[in-house]
Backbone bond lengths (Angstrom), bond angles and torsions (degrees), N, CA, C in turn:
res aa  C-N    CA-C-N  psi(-1)  N-CA   C-N-CA  omega(-1)  CA-C   N-CA-C  phi
1 M - - - 1.472 - - 1.522 109.23 -
2 A 1.299 116.66 129.05 1.457 120.93 -177.75 1.517 110.64 -69.07
3 A 1.327 115.18 145.49 1.461 120.31 179.45 1.520 109.46 -70.60
4 P 1.320 117.87 139.90 1.458 120.34 179.23 1.521 110.99 -66.74
5 F 1.306 114.42 164.53 1.461 120.24 -177.62 1.521 111.88 -59.40
6 F 1.342 116.05 -32.66 1.452 119.61 -174.15 1.529 113.25 -82.71
7 S 1.328 118.89 3.57 1.463 120.42 178.67 1.528 110.14 -85.28
8 T 1.302 116.76 65.44 1.462 120.96 177.44 1.520 108.95 -75.58
9 P 1.327 118.29 141.15 1.467 120.44 -174.57 1.526 112.29 -76.15
10 F 1.332 114.41 157.75 1.457 120.46 170.76 1.523 108.98 -76.87
11 Q 1.333 115.88 155.15 1.455 121.21 -179.33 1.522 109.69 -135.46
12 P 1.339 117.75 144.81 1.468 118.65 170.22 1.523 109.33 -61.73
13 Y 1.321 116.02 141.90 1.457 118.21 -178.20 1.523 110.02 -71.64
14 V 1.323 116.52 129.25 1.462 123.25 177.63 1.520 107.72 -124.62
15 Y 1.327 115.99 125.75 1.461 120.45 -179.26 1.517 110.15 -69.28
16 Q 1.332 115.88 133.90 1.455 122.28 176.78 1.517 109.34 -133.15
17 S 1.334 115.45 140.94 1.458 120.54 178.74 1.519 108.73 -160.93
18 P 1.342 117.78 148.57 1.466 119.84 174.20 1.524 110.47 -57.20
19 Q 1.321 116.91 131.57 1.460 120.99 -173.29 1.524 113.58 -61.44
20 D 1.322 118.10 -29.43 1.462 119.71 -176.59 1.524 112.50 -78.06
21 T 1.334 117.99 -8.68 1.462 119.73 -178.65 1.525 112.29 -115.87
22 V 1.327 117.02 8.78 1.456 120.41 -175.66 1.522 110.62 -72.91
23 T 1.322 116.19 129.15 1.456 122.27 168.36 1.521 107.12 -94.06
24 P 1.331 118.37 122.54 1.471 119.56 -175.93 1.524 111.47 -59.15
25 F 1.314 115.65 130.37 1.460 120.91 174.75 1.517 108.56 -151.26
26 Q 1.317 115.57 162.34 1.456 121.83 179.61 1.517 108.46 -143.09
27 I 1.333 116.75 130.28 1.459 121.60 178.20 1.523 108.15 -97.27
28 L 1.324 115.90 121.27 1.456 122.70 -174.00 1.523 110.27 -108.45
29 G 1.336 116.14 145.70 1.454 120.81 174.27 1.513 112.92 96.17
30 G 1.355 114.19 178.26 1.452 120.01 -177.85 1.506 113.48 -108.15
31 E 1.328 117.96 -67.56 1.458 120.84 -175.84 1.526 112.41 -99.49
32 A 1.335 117.69 -51.08 1.471 121.00 176.18 1.524 107.03 -98.00
33 Q 1.311 116.67 90.23 1.455 121.49 -166.21 1.526 113.08 -90.10
34 V 1.335 113.73 163.37 1.462 123.19 174.79 1.520 107.59 -128.92
35 V 1.329 117.57 135.22 1.455 120.89 174.01 1.526 108.21 -104.33
36 Q 1.323 115.44 122.41 1.468 122.13 177.68 1.524 108.38 -99.34
37 I 1.326 116.29 117.14 1.462 122.00 -175.28 1.520 108.87 -110.61
38 M 1.321 116.01 127.75 1.462 121.34 176.93 1.526 108.87 -84.77
39 L 1.323 115.55 128.17 1.464 121.23 -178.24 1.518 110.11 -110.96
40 K 1.318 115.61 121.09 1.455 120.37 172.20 1.522 109.25 -76.38
41 P 1.323 118.40 165.37 1.468 120.14 179.28 1.529 111.82 -52.46
42 Q 1.322 116.42 131.42 1.461 126.69 178.38 1.527 113.65 73.54
43 E 1.305 118.83 3.67 1.462 120.21 175.78 1.524 110.46 -79.35
44 K 1.351 115.37 155.29 1.459 121.33 -176.90 1.525 110.54 -130.94
45 V 1.321 114.79 151.50 1.458 123.16 171.23 1.519 107.76 -126.85
46 I 1.329 116.77 132.32 1.462 122.09 176.92 1.524 108.08 -106.28
47 A 1.335 116.79 129.83 1.463 120.85 -174.57 1.519 110.98 -138.91
48 K 1.338 115.18 165.87 1.459 121.34 175.06 1.523 109.86 -69.80
49 P 1.322 117.85 146.69 1.469 120.25 176.99 1.525 111.25 -58.92
50 G 1.331 115.43 139.40 1.454 120.87 177.52 1.507 115.40 80.04
51 S 1.343 118.29 10.27 1.463 120.41 -176.35 1.523 113.36 -97.96
52 M 1.334 118.66 -8.46 1.461 120.88 -178.49 1.519 110.94 -70.24
53 C 1.351 116.08 133.47 1.460 121.97 177.59 1.527 110.92 -108.72
54 F 1.328 117.32 -46.20 1.468 121.62 177.31 1.518 108.33 -157.25
55 M 1.347 116.09 165.34 1.468 120.08 178.64 1.517 109.34 -166.24
56 S 1.321 116.00 165.62 1.457 121.51 173.71 1.519 109.99 -61.76
57 G 1.342 115.78 151.81 1.459 119.45 -175.04 1.508 114.81 -64.87
58 Y 1.324 117.93 -23.95 1.461 120.39 -176.35 1.529 113.23 -100.92
59 I 1.314 118.46 6.09 1.467 120.99 176.25 1.530 109.30 -70.98
60 E 1.314 116.60 132.77 1.461 121.56 178.51 1.529 110.01 -93.14
61 V 1.337 115.61 140.75 1.463 122.11 -178.21 1.518 108.89 -120.39
62 E 1.325 115.87 132.60 1.461 120.76 -179.76 1.527 109.38 -137.38
63 N 1.313 116.18 134.52 1.465 122.75 176.34 1.522 107.84 -95.83
64 V 1.329 117.22 112.90 1.460 120.55 -171.95 1.520 110.53 -131.03
65 F 1.317 115.09 157.01 1.462 122.99 169.50 1.517 107.62 -97.84
66 I 1.336 116.78 125.89 1.462 121.53 -175.54 1.519 108.99 -105.92
67 P 1.334 118.90 102.67 1.472 120.92 -176.08 1.519 113.54 -58.76
68 E 1.339 117.70 -34.94 1.460 118.66 -175.96 1.521 112.65 -69.36
69 N 1.322 117.79 -13.26 1.459 119.79 176.16 1.516 112.86 -82.82
70 E 1.330 117.19 -2.01 1.459 123.31 171.54 1.530 112.41 53.51
71 V 1.318 115.56 50.90 1.455 120.39 173.13 1.508 107.70 -117.90
72 G 1.305 117.05 159.42 1.447 119.00 -178.79 1.505 111.41 171.86
73 M 1.340 116.77 -122.20 1.454 121.26 -170.64 1.530 112.80 -59.51
74 W 1.352 117.21 -48.81 1.464 118.84 -177.20 1.517 111.10 -63.24
75 Q 1.340 117.35 -42.59 1.456 119.83 -179.00 1.525 110.31 -66.20
76 W 1.318 116.97 -38.35 1.467 120.50 178.36 1.526 110.77 -65.24
77 L 1.338 117.69 -41.29 1.459 121.28 179.88 1.524 111.95 -63.76
78 F 1.335 117.16 -31.34 1.457 120.90 179.90 1.528 112.08 -89.49
79 G 1.327 117.15 14.27 1.451 121.24 173.30 1.511 115.10 80.06
80 K 1.330 117.98 16.91 1.451 120.99 179.82 1.523 110.57 -96.98
81 S 1.329 114.65 154.66 1.457 119.33 177.86 1.527 109.63 -74.09
82 V 1.323 116.32 137.79 1.466 120.26 -179.52 1.519 111.15 -99.59
83 S 1.313 117.83 5.34 1.456 121.28 -178.22 1.520 109.94 -118.72
84 S 1.318 115.56 167.91 1.459 122.91 176.33 1.523 108.53 -132.80
85 I 1.317 115.51 160.37 1.455 121.59 177.68 1.527 108.14 -102.81
86 V 1.326 116.32 129.53 1.460 121.98 178.28 1.524 108.63 -111.50
87 F 1.329 116.45 123.59 1.459 122.67 175.56 1.525 107.59 -104.85
88 C 1.318 116.63 122.46 1.470 121.34 -176.18 1.520 109.62 -124.97
89 N 1.316 115.83 141.05 1.464 121.81 176.14 1.525 108.90 -100.13
90 P 1.339 117.98 99.79 1.464 120.06 -177.85 1.522 113.48 -86.11
91 G 1.336 117.25 -3.92 1.453 120.67 -173.99 1.517 113.39 -81.65
92 L 1.329 114.33 -170.60 1.460 121.64 -179.27 1.524 112.28 -103.24
93 S 1.323 117.23 -7.11 1.460 121.49 179.25 1.526 109.65 -121.12
94 D 1.327 115.44 166.09 1.462 120.14 -178.18 1.530 111.10 -67.55
95 G 1.326 115.45 147.28 1.459 122.09 175.23 1.512 110.03 -130.22
96 Y 1.304 115.86 -172.07 1.460 119.67 -179.70 1.520 109.50 -151.69
97 V 1.324 114.81 158.24 1.461 122.16 174.93 1.522 107.88 -143.04
98 G 1.325 116.13 138.99 1.460 121.88 178.40 1.519 110.42 -107.62
99 I 1.329 116.45 119.76 1.465 122.65 -179.95 1.526 107.63 -108.19
100 A 1.332 116.75 125.82 1.463 121.32 -172.98 1.517 111.70 -106.20
101 A 1.326 115.51 146.93 1.465 121.23 171.70 1.526 109.11 -68.92
102 P 1.334 118.46 139.90 1.466 120.81 -176.70 1.523 114.14 -77.72
103 S 1.326 118.11 -5.22 1.461 121.63 -178.00 1.522 108.05 -152.92
104 L 1.334 116.58 -167.74 1.464 120.51 177.18 1.523 108.71 -73.16
105 S 1.311 115.52 85.12 1.466 120.98 -174.51 1.516 110.27 -136.99
106 R 1.305 114.60 153.71 1.457 121.90 170.72 1.523 108.70 -98.00
107 I 1.315 115.53 147.04 1.465 121.71 -179.22 1.525 108.32 -100.83
108 I 1.325 115.69 124.68 1.464 122.08 -176.17 1.526 109.20 -112.27
109 P 1.343 118.26 117.16 1.468 120.13 175.85 1.524 110.82 -80.61
110 I 1.310 115.87 132.56 1.467 121.96 -179.51 1.525 108.66 -126.95
111 D 1.327 116.96 113.84 1.462 121.04 172.43 1.526 107.30 -85.99
112 L 1.326 116.46 105.59 1.464 120.08 -173.99 1.523 112.41 -61.11
113 A 1.326 117.20 -28.21 1.462 119.93 179.31 1.528 111.55 -63.14
114 M 1.334 117.24 -25.29 1.465 121.32 179.95 1.526 112.32 -83.51
115 F 1.339 117.33 -8.26 1.471 121.26 -176.20 1.523 111.87 -125.21
116 G 1.308 115.65 35.00 1.457 119.96 176.32 1.512 114.76 75.88
117 G 1.322 117.52 11.96 1.461 121.01 176.10 1.512 114.95 79.15
118 E 1.356 118.35 11.11 1.463 119.28 -177.18 1.525 110.22 -163.31
119 I 1.337 116.63 134.18 1.460 121.85 172.26 1.526 108.79 -140.41
120 L 1.325 115.48 157.17 1.461 122.34 172.48 1.521 108.10 -107.32
121 C 1.333 117.38 140.31 1.459 120.00 -178.89 1.524 110.72 -142.66
122 Q 1.325 115.35 169.44 1.451 121.27 -178.82 1.533 110.66 -62.92
123 P 1.338 118.35 152.33 1.464 120.46 176.67 1.520 110.61 -59.67
124 D 1.315 116.32 138.98 1.468 123.76 -179.66 1.521 112.90 68.11
125 A 1.335 118.76 12.82 1.464 120.09 177.33 1.524 111.52 -73.90
126 F 1.319 117.32 -30.75 1.463 120.69 -177.62 1.520 110.53 -64.80
127 L 1.343 116.52 131.91 1.465 122.22 177.45 1.521 111.75 -110.47
128 C 1.328 117.51 -53.98 1.465 120.64 179.92 1.522 108.74 -161.66
129 S 1.332 116.01 172.21 1.465 120.20 -177.82 1.518 110.39 -153.56
130 I 1.324 113.88 160.32 1.459 122.38 176.78 1.522 107.76 -126.72
131 N 1.323 115.39 136.00 1.465 122.28 177.30 1.527 111.95 66.83
132 D 1.329 117.25 -136.66 1.463 122.14 -167.21 1.528 111.41 -84.23
133 V 1.334 117.34 91.40 1.464 122.33 175.21 1.522 108.28 -137.12
134 K 1.321 115.99 128.13 1.459 122.69 179.23 1.524 108.71 -115.25
135 V 1.337 116.74 132.09 1.462 122.49 -177.65 1.518 109.14 -110.48
136 N 1.331 116.69 120.43 1.469 122.17 175.76 1.517 109.35 -115.70
137 N 1.324 116.65 137.74 1.456 121.89 173.08 1.521 106.97 -101.39
138 T 1.334 116.42 99.01 1.461 121.10 -166.00 1.511 113.19 -65.51
139 V 1.340 118.18 -42.15 1.459 119.84 -175.77 1.512 111.32 -74.83
140 Y 1.330 118.32 -33.42 1.446 120.12 179.48 1.526 110.84 -66.32
141 Q 1.326 116.54 -28.90 1.455 119.09 177.64 1.519 111.04 -73.56
142 R 1.331 117.69 -27.75 1.461 121.84 -175.76 1.521 108.73 -131.60
143 A 1.305 116.08 58.59 1.463 120.47 -173.39 1.523 112.52 -67.29
144 H 1.341 117.93 -18.31 1.461 119.32 -178.80 1.521 111.91 -81.89
145 N 1.343 117.48 -6.78 1.461 120.26 -179.53 1.521 110.38 -97.56
146 L 1.334 117.25 141.65 1.453 122.21 170.93 1.523 107.29 -99.52
147 I 1.320 116.57 102.53 1.449 121.31 -172.86 1.521 108.66 -94.28
148 T 1.312 117.91 125.00 1.457 121.95 -177.37 1.517 112.18 -102.70
149 G 1.323 118.81 -0.60 1.450 121.36 177.63 1.514 111.08 -93.77
150 A 1.349 115.31 -153.02 1.460 120.06 -175.79 1.521 112.37 -60.82
151 E 1.334 117.12 -38.07 1.454 119.65 -176.14 1.522 112.40 -71.95
152 G 1.350 117.78 -5.92 1.448 119.81 176.46 1.516 112.78 -72.91
153 F 1.353 117.62 -29.33 1.464 119.80 179.17 1.525 112.35 -125.82
154 L 1.328 118.39 -21.68 1.464 121.82 173.13 1.524 107.09 -95.22
155 R 1.324 115.88 82.11 1.453 120.66 -165.36 1.522 114.02 -91.52
156 Q 1.314 118.18 7.38 1.457 120.74 172.91 1.520 109.07 -117.94
157 K 1.324 115.30 133.75 1.456 120.92 176.36 1.527 108.02 -117.04
158 L 1.328 116.05 123.04 1.457 122.11 176.83 1.519 108.22 -105.89
159 S 1.311 116.46 126.05 1.459 120.58 -178.27 1.517 109.62 -135.52
160 G 1.324 115.72 157.14 1.456 121.83 -179.79 1.516 110.45 129.48
161 Q 1.333 115.48 -163.96 1.460 121.57 -179.06 1.523 111.87 -123.29
162 G 1.322 117.10 14.12 1.454 121.03 -176.57 1.520 113.17 -94.55
163 L 1.332 114.76 -165.59 1.457 122.97 -177.82 1.524 109.20 -109.60
164 A 1.326 116.87 122.40 1.464 122.22 -179.87 1.522 109.33 -116.24
165 F 1.323 115.25 150.47 1.460 121.88 176.03 1.525 107.89 -119.31
166 I 1.331 116.44 125.24 1.460 120.96 -179.70 1.529 109.28 -120.49
167 L 1.329 115.96 164.56 1.460 122.56 -175.46 1.524 110.76 -105.94
168 A 1.328 115.83 142.16 1.463 121.90 176.59 1.521 108.70 -144.89
169 G 1.339 116.40 155.07 1.455 121.05 -178.09 1.515 112.45 -107.86
170 G 1.337 116.16 142.58 1.460 120.42 178.33 1.518 112.51 74.09
171 S 1.324 115.90 -142.51 1.464 121.56 177.36 1.522 109.66 -89.96
172 V 1.319 115.67 144.88 1.466 121.54 -177.54 1.523 108.98 -117.25
173 V 1.330 115.98 127.38 1.457 121.21 176.62 1.523 109.00 -124.80
174 Q 1.313 113.83 157.40 1.466 121.37 -178.82 1.520 108.87 -117.26
175 K 1.322 115.90 136.14 1.465 121.37 178.95 1.519 108.72 -122.31
176 N 1.328 116.38 118.62 1.456 121.69 176.42 1.529 108.45 -93.54
177 L 1.313 116.46 106.84 1.460 121.55 -177.82 1.525 110.42 -84.86
178 E 1.333 115.27 128.46 1.457 120.33 174.09 1.529 109.49 -76.98
179 V 1.320 116.13 169.97 1.465 120.68 178.21 1.528 109.27 -62.03
180 G 1.326 116.30 122.56 1.448 121.16 179.91 1.514 115.55 84.47
181 E 1.327 118.64 -6.46 1.466 120.87 178.82 1.524 109.85 -72.11
182 V 1.327 116.69 137.34 1.466 122.33 -175.39 1.523 109.39 -114.90
183 L 1.315 115.80 137.82 1.462 122.50 179.34 1.522 108.72 -138.93
184 A 1.335 116.79 131.69 1.466 121.67 175.79 1.523 108.77 -104.46
185 V 1.327 116.30 128.88 1.462 121.98 -175.72 1.520 108.81 -137.27
186 D 1.329 116.19 141.79 1.459 119.34 170.82 1.525 108.85 -59.49
187 V 1.320 116.57 134.12 1.463 120.93 -172.82 1.521 111.85 -55.81
188 S 1.327 117.21 -41.59 1.460 119.85 -175.53 1.521 112.89 -70.80
189 C 1.338 118.14 -16.21 1.463 121.14 -178.69 1.526 112.91 -86.88
190 I 1.319 117.89 -8.47 1.466 120.46 177.21 1.517 108.11 -85.77
191 I 1.316 116.57 117.03 1.460 119.30 179.07 1.526 110.93 -93.14
192 A 1.339 117.36 -33.32 1.466 120.28 179.26 1.522 109.10 -165.75
193 L 1.340 114.95 159.35 1.459 120.67 173.93 1.521 109.20 -157.22
194 T 1.323 114.97 161.31 1.456 119.60 177.19 1.522 109.67 -79.36
195 T 1.316 116.09 155.97 1.463 120.79 -174.01 1.523 112.86 -71.67
196 S 1.332 118.04 -10.59 1.465 120.10 178.65 1.524 112.49 -77.47
197 V 1.327 118.24 -13.14 1.464 122.05 -179.54 1.525 109.46 -78.59
198 N 1.332 116.06 129.83 1.460 121.14 175.60 1.524 109.45 -85.16
199 V 1.334 116.62 131.79 1.467 121.95 -174.83 1.520 109.65 -120.58
200 Q 1.327 115.75 129.52 1.459 122.40 172.87 1.526 108.12 -125.62
201 I 1.333 116.33 134.86 1.460 121.37 -179.23 1.526 109.57 -92.05
202 K 1.324 116.63 131.24 1.465 122.46 -179.77 1.525 109.04 -121.74
203 Y 1.339 116.49 126.94 1.458 122.10 176.73 1.528 108.67 -92.63
204 N 1.328 116.48 124.30 1.460 121.41 -171.44 1.522 114.66 -86.62
205 G 1.319 117.61 -1.54 1.453 118.79 -178.98 1.508 110.47 -176.04
206 P 1.331 117.20 179.79 1.467 120.92 179.56 1.519 111.21 -66.37
207 M 1.331 115.43 158.79 1.453 120.62 -177.12 1.527 112.24 -64.90
208 R 1.337 117.83 -20.26 1.472 118.45 -179.90 1.526 111.29 -65.30
209 R 1.346 117.31 -21.01 1.460 119.13 176.54 1.512 110.88 -64.38
210 A 1.336 116.40 -35.31 1.461 119.36 178.23 1.518 110.97 -67.74
211 V 1.355 116.17 -36.78 1.464 120.22 -179.06 1.518 110.87 -68.24
212 F 1.344 117.29 -38.71 1.455 121.03 -175.90 1.530 112.41 -99.07
213 G 1.329 116.28 23.19 1.454 119.22 170.68 1.500 115.60 86.60
214 G 1.305 119.24 24.25 1.448 120.89 178.20 1.519 111.64 -70.01
215 D 1.344 116.57 139.26 1.450 121.24 179.40 1.523 109.74 -98.71
216 N 1.323 114.95 162.71 1.461 121.50 176.49 1.519 111.71 52.59
217 L 1.313 116.41 45.25 1.462 120.27 -178.42 1.520 111.42 -70.56
218 V 1.332 117.03 -33.57 1.457 121.53 -175.18 1.526 109.52 -120.01
219 T 1.316 115.45 129.30 1.460 122.26 177.63 1.521 108.97 -119.56
220 A 1.310 115.68 140.36 1.461 121.22 174.98 1.528 108.69 -98.19
221 V 1.321 116.25 125.90 1.460 121.96 176.34 1.523 107.20 -100.03
222 L 1.323 116.08 113.38 1.460 122.43 -174.06 1.523 109.80 -104.86
223 T 1.318 115.62 135.95 1.463 121.34 178.51 1.519 109.01 -124.51
224 G 1.337 116.34 128.27 1.455 121.86 -178.40 1.514 112.93 -74.21
225 P 1.331 115.10 170.88 1.466 127.00 17.00 1.525 112.75 -87.98
226 G 1.327 114.58 160.79 1.450 120.40 175.12 1.515 111.43 148.69
227 I 1.316 115.40 -176.11 1.463 122.57 -176.75 1.520 108.85 -125.10
228 V 1.327 116.25 136.80 1.462 122.87 -179.47 1.523 108.53 -123.54
229 F 1.320 116.51 136.85 1.463 122.62 174.70 1.530 107.94 -109.70
230 I 1.323 116.71 125.02 1.460 122.16 -172.93 1.526 109.75 -119.41
231 Q 1.337 116.06 135.12 1.460 122.62 176.73 1.527 109.34 -107.97
232 S 1.325 116.10 143.58 1.466 119.55 -177.05 1.523 112.93 -87.27
233 L 1.335 118.38 -21.35 1.462 121.07 -176.21 1.525 109.99 -133.97
234 P 1.336 117.76 84.52 1.467 119.95 174.98 1.526 110.28 -59.46
235 F 1.334 115.65 149.48 1.463 119.83 -174.70 1.525 111.71 -61.78
236 H 1.335 118.02 -36.12 1.464 119.16 -177.03 1.529 111.27 -66.58
237 R 1.349 118.05 -30.95 1.466 119.89 176.09 1.526 110.49 -66.43
238 L 1.336 115.54 -43.33 1.459 119.73 178.52 1.519 111.12 -62.47
239 S 1.327 116.68 -44.78 1.463 120.10 -179.00 1.528 111.31 -65.14
240 Q 1.342 117.52 -36.83 1.459 120.22 177.45 1.524 111.45 -65.48
241 R 1.334 116.55 -40.13 1.461 120.30 177.95 1.530 110.74 -61.86
242 I 1.322 115.63 -44.80 1.460 119.81 -179.50 1.523 110.34 -64.42
243 A 1.340 116.28 -43.19 1.466 119.83 -179.32 1.528 111.29 -62.58
244 R 1.339 116.84 -41.71 1.465 119.70 179.15 1.523 111.39 -66.27
245 A 1.333 116.05 -40.10 1.462 119.45 -179.59 1.520 111.70 -65.99
246 V 1.326 116.65 -31.98 1.465 120.38 -178.41 1.516 111.39 -80.45
247 T 1.339 117.46 -42.60 1.466 120.29 -172.23 1.521 113.51 -86.24
248 S 1.324 118.92 -35.81 1.465 120.65 -174.35 1.526 113.47 -60.68
249 P 1.345 120.30 -48.38 1.462 118.79 178.86 1.519 112.37 -61.61
250 N 1.326 117.52 -37.92 1.459 120.44 -179.95 1.518 111.37 -62.24
251 M 1.349 116.75 -39.37 1.465 119.82 179.64 1.528 111.44 -68.70
252 R 1.339 116.35 -38.97 1.468 118.79 179.79 1.525 111.21 -68.23
253 E 1.329 117.13 -36.27 1.459 121.15 -177.53 1.527 112.59 -82.77
254 N 1.328 117.33 -14.59 1.456 120.62 -177.03 1.524 109.45 -129.67
255 P 1.346 117.95 80.66 1.474 119.97 -179.44 1.517 112.70 -65.98
256 K 1.338 117.57 -15.76 1.460 119.83 178.02 1.525 111.71 -61.77
257 F 1.340 116.65 -20.46 1.464 120.16 178.28 1.525 110.38 -57.92
258 F 1.350 116.86 -45.60 1.460 120.42 -178.45 1.526 111.07 -69.50
259 I 1.351 116.42 -35.40 1.462 119.68 177.49 1.523 110.50 -64.11
260 Q 1.331 115.97 -41.14 1.459 120.06 179.17 1.523 111.25 -64.51
261 I 1.320 116.66 -39.61 1.464 120.04 177.70 1.525 110.32 -63.74
262 A 1.343 117.25 -43.08 1.465 120.67 179.79 1.525 111.20 -63.25
263 I 1.329 116.95 -41.92 1.469 120.37 178.38 1.523 110.65 -63.46
264 F 1.329 116.32 -40.40 1.464 120.06 179.94 1.525 110.95 -60.54
265 F 1.334 117.40 -47.16 1.462 119.94 -179.12 1.531 111.25 -68.15
266 F 1.338 117.01 -34.94 1.463 119.54 177.75 1.522 110.92 -64.50
267 L 1.328 117.34 -44.53 1.462 120.55 178.68 1.524 111.07 -64.59
268 A 1.336 116.38 -39.00 1.464 119.25 177.61 1.523 110.43 -62.80
269 Y 1.334 116.58 -40.67 1.463 120.82 177.88 1.529 111.04 -62.81
270 V 1.330 117.09 -43.14 1.464 120.85 179.48 1.520 110.93 -62.49
271 V 1.318 117.34 -43.12 1.464 121.15 -179.81 1.522 110.77 -62.67
272 I 1.340 117.05 -44.08 1.464 120.30 -178.80 1.525 110.87 -65.03
273 V 1.340 117.17 -45.60 1.469 120.53 179.84 1.520 110.77 -63.55
274 S 1.320 117.65 -41.85 1.465 121.01 179.56 1.514 111.52 -62.67
275 S 1.326 116.34 -41.37 1.462 119.46 179.78 1.521 111.21 -65.43
276 L 1.334 117.44 -36.93 1.464 120.23 178.07 1.528 111.13 -67.22
277 I 1.333 117.74 -40.40 1.467 121.29 179.01 1.519 110.90 -64.49
278 L 1.334 116.38 -44.71 1.459 120.16 179.75 1.520 111.09 -64.98
279 T 1.326 116.56 -33.76 1.469 119.93 179.30 1.520 110.44 -67.35
280 D 1.350 117.14 -40.54 1.462 120.58 179.23 1.524 111.58 -66.50
281 V 1.344 115.61 -36.16 1.460 119.08 179.26 1.519 110.79 -68.52
């Protein structure tokens, strides 16, 4: 059976940008990568706090609050940093700064001018940017809304005409959706997409699957046109694997763990019942 017209193939992500606007940079490493950005005199790089790995000796570093990024009370309440780090080259010659991924992540350069000036991405995906890039945390601005579309899980919006670097896990592929083309993707595997893509959330089973460890509970149904960036190894999957590998052998080798848990709940039950009896008396 011939493949339908809408079966466009996936492609490895390849960075593209107009040659006259390219800021020289180099991505180093394999899994836990570092992006080395060359800074001309008076140029600046804005990055997440704690992401600097190395830099020229004369690069100036400043911790600033950027009002245009629209962060503040909601982001602070949710435990996020409300400041950014600015690296500036005040000298007369070129310098450099190395920005590192905080975990086993690949660094993906995104020229926003090539994607309509706006993309949505996973929370905390943003690493650093050059020139005109604005970062909005969509859900923190509207925390009272339950958003079931793209902004429900792609909670960072990058807008502008500059160059942004985002983080992804595992292998990264790009899918160019034609008009009307439909693609179903596990929600956690979507690292970013353009705002022209229509997103519908689909629940694959009853909520009890989430309680008892069901995987792939939520699927995003994407309809083109637009571009989607997909990661093969979301960070939460990696962290869950590590947690299971660390805790499971300990539980099997130490059955006293379950006995201690049972004793704890029994004592809690005794305390609650005793307090109720004393209250009635």
